Phi, psi and omega in degrees: 000151181247145177259149178287142356279147178281157177229123180261127181296144176253163176260151181231097176256127182235020181277187184262354182285114183295329179293316178293323177296318178294320178297317178295319179296319178297316179300312182294324177297313179294321179297316179295319179295317179294317179301313180295319180299313182290316179297325177295319178296321180292318177300329180274008172107355180276122173233163177117217187270133174246120180263138180303320182296320179292316179298316180301318179296318182293322185260349177082026175252156175296145181301323179298320179293316179298314181292324178299318182282315187276352178303328181291344182291311182211012177057033176271144183277337178242347182166201180206164180248135180242135175237155178286129178276182176290139179240000000 
């Protein structure tokens, strides 16, 4: 289980290849968007299980992309569970 707020890992490419730099920037943009989307849902009262397929539908990204990015949150194959941490 993951505690609120969730944090999605970013990639850090610092090389000179513009294609790899663009790929890293796209990944980080999507990671930031997914992190904000999920944390906003938790702030609005949703706790529990988050499924990659549902998140993909809500944000308009392919499920494979969502699972690739969010797997780092809790290593779940279909999703992850979020609980409210101490405040």
